[in-house]
Backbone bond lengths (Angstrom), bond angles and torsions (degrees), N, CA, C in turn:
res aa  C-N    CA-C-N  psi(-1)  N-CA   C-N-CA  omega(-1)  CA-C   N-CA-C  phi
1 M - - - 1.374 - - 1.473 116.40 -
2 G 1.433 114.80 -35.50 1.424 124.45 170.70 1.452 116.38 -57.22
3 R 1.329 117.87 -37.81 1.402 127.11 177.12 1.627 114.74 -63.63
4 K 1.314 108.84 -40.03 1.434 111.44 -178.51 1.511 109.82 -69.78
5 K 1.313 118.90 -36.74 1.522 124.61 178.31 1.480 105.61 -67.54
6 D 1.372 124.50 -45.77 1.432 124.35 -178.19 1.607 109.50 -59.81
7 G 1.306 115.06 -36.97 1.464 122.46 -178.42 1.428 107.21 -65.44
8 K 1.280 121.88 -45.54 1.406 123.41 179.74 1.519 112.48 -66.01
9 M 1.319 115.85 -41.25 1.433 116.47 173.50 1.372 120.06 -58.83
10 S 1.424 117.65 -41.05 1.441 125.65 -176.27 1.548 102.22 -72.10
11 A 1.305 122.80 -35.93 1.447 119.54 179.76 1.542 110.55 -71.40
12 F 1.411 116.16 -37.94 1.389 117.63 179.18 1.655 108.48 -68.29
13 R 1.330 118.20 -33.35 1.416 117.91 175.54 1.547 109.07 -65.68
14 A 1.307 121.12 -49.05 1.356 131.07 177.42 1.571 113.88 -47.67
15 E 1.366 108.77 -44.70 1.560 116.44 -178.87 1.600 104.43 -71.51
16 K 1.285 118.19 -44.86 1.521 117.21 178.79 1.466 110.81 -59.29
17 F 1.336 116.45 -41.79 1.525 117.48 178.77 1.561 111.58 -61.60
18 L 1.347 114.35 -45.53 1.481 114.46 -179.53 1.381 114.84 -66.21
19 V 1.401 121.36 -33.61 1.414 119.72 170.30 1.423 114.26 -66.34
20 F 1.329 122.34 -42.11 1.479 125.12 166.82 1.355 115.48 -47.83
21 M 1.378 119.41 -50.24 1.465 124.98 -178.49 1.483 113.98 -66.43
22 L 1.390 116.89 -38.16 1.484 119.37 174.14 1.508 109.08 -66.67
23 F 1.286 122.35 -33.34 1.472 123.63 174.01 1.528 112.71 -62.39
24 L 1.446 114.07 -45.32 1.402 117.27 -179.27 1.562 111.30 -67.24
25 F 1.384 111.32 -38.05 1.491 118.64 176.74 1.567 113.90 -53.17
26 G 1.454 112.86 -43.37 1.497 117.33 176.13 1.484 112.16 -67.88
27 M 1.334 115.98 -26.17 1.570 119.13 -175.56 1.564 109.45 -81.86
28 V 1.376 114.30 -29.86 1.376 116.09 -173.50 1.471 114.45 -87.75
29 L 1.296 115.71 -30.75 1.498 121.20 -179.24 1.512 106.24 -66.99
30 R 1.257 110.08 123.97 1.471 121.33 -177.81 1.440 116.37 -113.94
31 A 1.235 120.98 84.49 1.407 121.96 175.11 1.614 107.00 -124.15
32 K 1.180 109.44 128.14 1.429 121.15 -174.27 1.541 115.14 -116.00
33 G 1.304 118.09 121.62 1.409 124.58 171.30 1.496 113.71 -99.75
34 V 1.423 116.74 118.56 1.429 118.78 -174.59 1.640 108.33 -124.50
35 W 1.174 116.32 147.77 1.551 125.56 172.74 1.528 106.58 -115.09
36 L 1.161 120.93 114.24 1.592 126.29 165.73 1.435 116.17 -101.07
37 E 1.232 117.95 133.09 1.488 122.28 164.82 1.412 110.84 -97.05
38 I 1.346 120.56 118.24 1.416 124.51 177.89 1.481 113.08 -103.51
39 P 1.334 121.57 119.22 1.425 121.11 -175.65 1.518 110.31 -73.86
40 K 1.242 117.55 163.93 1.485 126.26 177.60 1.587 103.84 -48.15
41 S 1.283 117.84 132.95 1.517 123.13 175.47 1.467 110.00 59.58
42 G 1.363 118.28 28.95 1.466 118.43 -167.76 1.599 105.21 -114.78
43 I 1.394 109.32 172.43 1.376 117.15 177.81 1.587 107.29 -140.74
44 K 1.264 117.75 140.22 1.439 121.18 171.79 1.593 111.35 -133.51
45 C 1.271 117.35 139.47 1.457 126.05 -172.99 1.552 111.27 -119.90
46 L 1.269 117.13 148.14 1.483 128.52 173.73 1.541 103.38 -119.04
47 F 1.246 112.35 140.92 1.498 120.27 176.75 1.589 107.45 -126.21
48 E 1.246 113.79 144.05 1.519 116.99 172.59 1.553 108.76 -149.52
49 D 1.357 114.66 123.99 1.371 121.04 175.67 1.575 110.89 -75.49
50 I 1.370 114.54 116.03 1.392 124.64 -171.50 1.502 108.42 -130.55
51 R 1.369 112.71 137.99 1.442 114.26 176.17 1.488 116.77 -86.16
52 K 1.311 122.25 171.43 1.427 122.29 -175.85 1.653 112.20 -67.57
53 S 1.232 115.46 150.53 1.536 128.92 175.99 1.538 110.01 64.27
54 V 1.306 118.03 37.51 1.529 117.66 176.50 1.614 101.48 -112.32
55 V 1.376 108.19 143.57 1.469 117.39 179.52 1.487 108.15 -80.17
56 V 1.358 118.69 135.77 1.411 120.10 177.76 1.582 103.93 -126.60
57 M 1.374 118.64 140.38 1.414 124.76 175.88 1.472 108.94 -143.15
58 A 1.454 113.89 139.16 1.483 115.88 179.63 1.572 103.34 -145.41
59 D 1.396 110.24 147.55 1.477 120.34 174.89 1.592 98.45 -122.42
60 Y 1.393 115.12 142.00 1.420 122.19 -179.53 1.531 111.31 -136.76
61 Y 1.285 120.80 141.00 1.438 123.75 178.27 1.495 110.27 -141.53
62 V 1.346 112.96 141.42 1.466 122.71 178.86 1.531 107.13 -85.75
63 F 1.237 123.53 124.63 1.520 126.52 174.21 1.598 106.77 -108.55
64 W 1.339 113.07 147.15 1.359 113.06 177.47 1.597 104.63 -140.07
65 D 1.307 120.44 155.90 1.440 121.91 -176.22 1.612 109.68 -108.55
66 E 1.312 106.30 -161.86 1.539 108.71 -176.76 1.556 117.24 -63.61
67 D 1.446 109.77 -18.92 1.514 111.97 177.77 1.548 112.83 -59.61
68 Y 1.168 118.18 -19.44 1.568 123.17 179.77 1.481 114.83 -98.53
69 L 1.358 115.84 -21.59 1.469 117.26 -177.52 1.481 120.00 -52.09
70 N 1.417 120.18 -36.61 1.440 119.29 -178.18 1.488 110.31 -99.83
71 T 1.362 121.62 29.85 1.458 122.62 178.58 1.564 104.78 -125.44
72 N 1.359 113.63 167.78 1.349 116.52 175.80 1.617 113.72 -93.34
73 Y 1.257 113.75 12.67 1.401 125.62 -169.79 1.591 107.73 -93.26
74 T 1.270 119.34 126.06 1.469 118.52 170.20 1.636 103.40 -112.19
75 P 1.337 118.74 125.68 1.375 122.68 -174.69 1.491 112.89 -68.90
76 R 1.285 121.02 134.64 1.437 127.46 -173.92 1.525 113.78 -129.81
77 V 1.183 122.55 153.11 1.575 121.68 175.27 1.462 108.60 -129.06
78 S 1.365 110.97 166.67 1.405 119.32 171.06 1.641 105.35 -113.65
79 V 1.337 113.58 145.13 1.421 118.43 -172.99 1.547 106.27 -127.45
80 K 1.333 113.57 136.83 1.566 119.09 174.13 1.476 100.79 -147.82
81 V 1.423 111.17 126.04 1.461 126.21 168.35 1.563 109.39 -108.52
82 T 1.247 110.77 130.09 1.561 120.74 179.98 1.455 113.68 -120.93
83 S 1.367 115.19 144.52 1.529 114.19 167.46 1.531 114.53 -79.31
84 P 1.343 114.60 -179.65 1.469 116.79 -178.68 1.439 114.09 -57.43
85 Y 1.392 119.82 -38.55 1.481 123.92 -176.89 1.590 108.58 -90.87
86 G 1.389 118.60 16.10 1.482 119.78 167.09 1.522 113.53 86.92
87 N 1.337 118.18 8.14 1.448 121.93 177.78 1.552 108.35 -76.97
88 A 1.333 118.07 132.58 1.424 122.36 -177.97 1.620 107.47 -71.93
89 V 1.240 114.68 126.49 1.535 115.94 179.51 1.565 108.87 -104.63
90 H 1.410 117.71 -25.74 1.502 124.10 177.14 1.494 105.44 -156.27
91 H 1.352 114.02 142.10 1.465 120.73 174.47 1.559 107.70 -157.17
92 Q 1.390 106.89 128.25 1.461 117.14 179.57 1.513 109.82 -136.23
93 E 1.225 120.65 140.29 1.433 121.73 -177.89 1.664 111.87 -112.52
94 N 1.258 123.75 136.13 1.574 123.28 163.80 1.476 105.83 72.21
95 V 1.312 126.22 45.56 1.511 120.08 -177.86 1.518 110.20 -120.16
96 T 1.262 113.08 160.76 1.541 120.35 176.00 1.497 113.23 -104.91
97 H 1.363 118.59 -16.60 1.457 123.11 164.96 1.473 108.33 -159.86
98 G 1.278 112.26 174.86 1.534 123.79 -174.44 1.373 111.95 170.71
99 Q 1.391 111.51 171.43 1.405 120.20 176.66 1.491 108.46 -145.82
100 F 1.352 113.58 158.09 1.551 123.60 171.90 1.376 113.77 -136.01
101 A 1.310 120.76 156.15 1.374 126.64 174.60 1.562 110.76 -151.52
102 F 1.308 117.29 137.10 1.403 116.96 178.46 1.575 109.03 -160.01
103 T 1.293 113.61 165.16 1.434 119.99 173.49 1.463 107.78 -106.51
104 T 1.382 121.53 122.81 1.384 123.04 -174.66 1.616 111.38 -60.91
105 S 1.388 116.98 143.79 1.399 115.26 -176.78 1.493 107.51 -114.86
106 E 1.319 118.60 -0.39 1.484 124.85 -170.27 1.546 109.08 -145.39
107 D 1.223 116.74 146.60 1.583 118.99 173.42 1.566 103.41 -84.69
108 G 1.406 118.92 143.62 1.190 127.07 172.78 1.526 118.09 140.92
109 S 1.322 118.51 -162.54 1.467 121.37 -179.07 1.564 109.91 -86.06
110 Y 1.289 119.20 123.54 1.454 129.82 174.08 1.479 102.61 -94.94
111 M 1.407 116.28 139.75 1.510 120.73 -178.41 1.479 112.85 -128.08
112 A 1.249 119.67 128.02 1.523 123.68 -178.87 1.555 100.22 -118.12
113 C 1.445 108.88 120.98 1.538 114.37 179.16 1.560 106.56 -118.17
114 F 1.364 110.48 136.91 1.400 120.17 176.06 1.552 112.53 -118.99
115 S 1.275 115.19 124.39 1.531 121.01 -177.03 1.481 110.78 -127.53
116 T 1.377 114.05 152.24 1.357 125.68 173.43 1.455 114.60 -101.80
117 E 1.354 118.63 157.59 1.435 122.88 178.32 1.683 107.64 -85.32
118 S 1.229 112.55 151.08 1.549 119.22 -174.25 1.556 110.24 -85.95
119 S 1.400 113.90 -16.99 1.312 116.59 -172.31 1.474 122.19 -86.49
120 H 1.361 111.82 2.03 1.479 116.09 -178.64 1.551 110.32 -81.52
121 D 1.347 109.38 154.77 1.482 117.30 -176.51 1.598 112.37 -83.72
122 G 1.207 113.16 153.79 1.525 122.75 179.27 1.549 116.33 89.50
123 G 1.275 117.51 -18.56 1.371 117.44 174.40 1.563 112.40 64.27
124 K 1.309 123.86 23.51 1.518 123.70 -177.84 1.515 109.28 -88.18
125 A 1.281 112.91 156.69 1.424 121.58 176.99 1.578 103.94 -73.14
126 V 1.390 117.97 156.00 1.345 127.66 176.71 1.503 105.30 -113.69
127 T 1.288 119.98 138.47 1.440 128.52 -176.53 1.610 106.35 -106.56
128 V 1.260 125.69 125.78 1.387 134.55 177.51 1.532 109.03 -119.12
129 G 1.336 111.64 128.83 1.426 120.65 173.75 1.514 113.95 -106.67
130 I 1.306 118.12 124.44 1.490 125.16 -173.04 1.523 115.91 -119.41
131 E 1.171 119.20 122.00 1.546 121.29 169.71 1.419 108.44 -105.43
132 W 1.288 111.53 111.80 1.602 119.43 -175.97 1.475 109.14 -111.86
133 K 1.360 123.67 119.95 1.360 130.71 -179.09 1.532 107.28 -117.32
134 T 1.388 110.92 138.94 1.468 117.57 170.38 1.505 115.63 -128.44
135 G 1.260 120.27 159.44 1.465 123.97 173.28 1.539 109.47 62.14
136 I 1.432 111.19 -134.68 1.363 121.31 -174.99 1.651 116.12 -70.91
137 A 1.292 110.86 -11.96 1.388 118.78 176.36 1.479 111.08 -76.94
138 A 1.433 116.79 -20.73 1.428 120.71 -174.76 1.528 111.96 -90.51
139 K 1.363 115.19 -5.56 1.445 117.86 -178.37 1.487 110.37 -70.79
140 D 1.319 121.85 142.87 1.357 131.16 177.68 1.572 107.62 -89.08
141 W 1.409 110.85 88.52 1.547 114.91 -177.46 1.464 109.20 -71.58
142 E 1.271 126.45 -26.17 1.370 124.11 -175.51 1.581 110.08 -73.13
143 S 1.284 122.62 -28.49 1.442 127.07 167.42 1.436 114.37 -70.32
144 V 1.452 113.95 -41.39 1.455 112.41 169.98 1.459 117.76 -60.35
145 A 1.302 119.06 -40.91 1.447 124.29 177.21 1.558 111.26 -59.59
146 K 1.300 119.48 -49.75 1.437 124.86 178.20 1.570 113.17 -58.71
147 K 1.454 109.47 -49.15 1.395 114.48 -175.83 1.544 117.57 -64.22
148 E 1.387 112.14 -40.79 1.382 115.73 175.94 1.472 119.34 -105.58
149 H 1.312 110.54 22.07 1.502 118.17 171.83 1.566 113.72 51.89
150 V 1.212 116.97 43.18 1.499 118.58 172.30 1.415 112.63 -118.34
151 E 1.353 115.34 157.32 1.500 122.64 -174.55 1.471 106.42 -155.43
152 G 1.292 112.20 171.80 1.558 122.13 -178.73 1.473 121.38 48.41
153 L 1.269 114.62 -119.91 1.436 120.26 -177.56 1.513 115.61 -67.85
154 E 1.354 116.18 -34.50 1.412 120.82 173.88 1.595 113.03 -61.09
155 L 1.312 112.60 -44.57 1.468 115.68 -178.13 1.625 106.99 -68.04
156 E 1.331 120.94 -36.36 1.376 125.27 179.11 1.606 108.20 -60.91
157 L 1.350 112.97 -46.72 1.406 118.85 177.03 1.449 115.80 -57.69
158 R 1.389 119.90 -34.76 1.463 126.68 -179.06 1.451 103.54 -74.33
159 K 1.338 119.36 -38.25 1.542 112.98 175.35 1.550 112.63 -64.13
160 L 1.198 116.42 -41.78 1.494 122.75 176.37 1.556 111.52 -54.85
161 E 1.267 114.12 -42.19 1.446 121.13 178.56 1.476 112.49 -62.46
162 G 1.326 113.37 -39.37 1.535 121.98 174.75 1.423 109.08 -67.57
163 V 1.229 123.59 -41.99 1.414 125.46 175.88 1.419 112.93 -59.22
164 V 1.425 114.36 -55.85 1.525 118.38 -179.26 1.707 109.89 -53.51
165 E 1.321 110.31 -39.32 1.549 112.24 -177.57 1.476 106.18 -68.67
166 A 1.389 123.10 -42.59 1.395 124.50 174.57 1.608 114.27 -53.83
167 I 1.279 111.80 -46.85 1.395 118.62 178.60 1.551 112.64 -56.90
168 R 1.323 110.43 -48.53 1.420 123.04 178.21 1.575 109.96 -55.45
169 E 1.302 116.25 -49.58 1.441 121.03 -176.41 1.509 108.05 -68.50
170 N 1.348 123.64 -30.33 1.342 126.66 -177.53 1.530 108.86 -72.20
171 L 1.412 116.01 -42.37 1.440 123.16 177.63 1.508 112.45 -62.28
172 I 1.303 118.78 -40.90 1.431 126.95 173.80 1.557 114.16 -58.88
173 Y 1.318 111.83 -50.35 1.409 124.68 173.33 1.698 112.83 -52.07
174 L 1.382 108.08 -54.66 1.430 114.06 -178.96 1.557 114.82 -60.60
175 K 1.494 111.44 -38.11 1.418 116.43 178.42 1.537 111.62 -63.21
176 S 1.363 113.83 -43.11 1.419 117.37 -176.05 1.603 109.56 -65.72
177 R 1.308 115.24 -35.75 1.507 117.27 178.36 1.450 112.83 -65.87
178 H 1.359 109.93 -39.00 1.526 113.47 -178.96 1.546 109.28 -72.05
179 E 1.199 119.38 -41.03 1.473 118.76 174.45 1.400 115.50 -60.96
180 G 1.363 119.13 -34.71 1.537 130.76 177.87 1.469 107.63 -65.23
181 S 1.375 123.66 -32.97 1.452 128.85 -171.15 1.564 108.81 -85.69
182 E 1.261 115.75 -14.31 1.500 115.91 -179.53 1.510 117.77 -89.79
């Protein structure tokens, strides 16, 4: 009878642990969707403080509304992503969509700037949608699942393992920063 009770308790603890890990998983995944309205001849920039050796991925798309439907103009933007020390990580001119991916080489604020050309007709603002992912959120879990033939609960456990490792690395990083400031 004692064994049955212990089995229920360990199952209860495992369930609580799994719920806690899922909560952490949701907190650690960092994917941001942002919409920017860039005025004619304007520039808008996003900044994110990222530590060294973190994977960053982003997709961006230019959207236009009915103001552009009756024109021959398709709104386009130029994109430049730079590291904290000003090194160009990504650069594209005159595009309607694109993506970039890189692994950070320096600690600090990475900057992504979107600008429009002043020569377009109409003088309308351009809207850019950006999905920015860092760290574990940038990992392609579908490819992992196909490559390693995992699915369902096993895939979720792999994701949780990645989250736990990311948390561990963040704690080590924060501890080293704290010790360095003393």
